[in-house]
N, C-alpha and C positions, 0 to 999 in steps of 0.2 A: 450747376450754376442756373440752370433753367427754373429748378424748384426754389433755390433761395430768392431769385429775382420774382417769380410769381406770390412767393410768400411777402415779400416786402411790398409789391404793389397791392396785395388783398389788404394788408395792414394799412397801407396809406390810404385807400379808397374808405374802409369801414370806419377809419378815424375822422375823415373828411365828413363823411354821411353823419356820424356821431354829432360831430361839431353844428352840423346843419339844424340839428333837432334843438339847439340851445335858444332858450328866451331871447338870448341877447344877439343872436345872430342876425345880421341885416345883408342879404345879397348886394353885392355891387356889381359895377359894370366889368365886362372882360377886359383884361389887358390887351391892347393893340399890339404889344411887343411879344408877351408871353404866349399869348392865346390867339394868334393871329389866325391859326387854321380854325379854331371853334367860331371865331367871328366870320370868316368865308364860310363855314357851313350854315351857319344861323342866317346869314344873309341869303344863301342861296334858297335855304328852305322857306323863308319868309316870302321870298319873291315866288316861288314856285305856289306855294298855297295861295297867294293873292291871285296869281293866273289862272290856277285851277278854279278856284272859288268864284271868279268874276266871270266864268263860262255859263 
């Protein structure tokens, strides 16, 4: 099961990465619902960088 799951994850990531190389790809905003953890991380990271860089 572990190998099957990892293979599926790898394929998803590779296909997603390939899609971002398309000339018609336009990045959009994160979904507040589906990507809430990502949004929280980005907010934390930006806040941390602003604090550190302002010293």
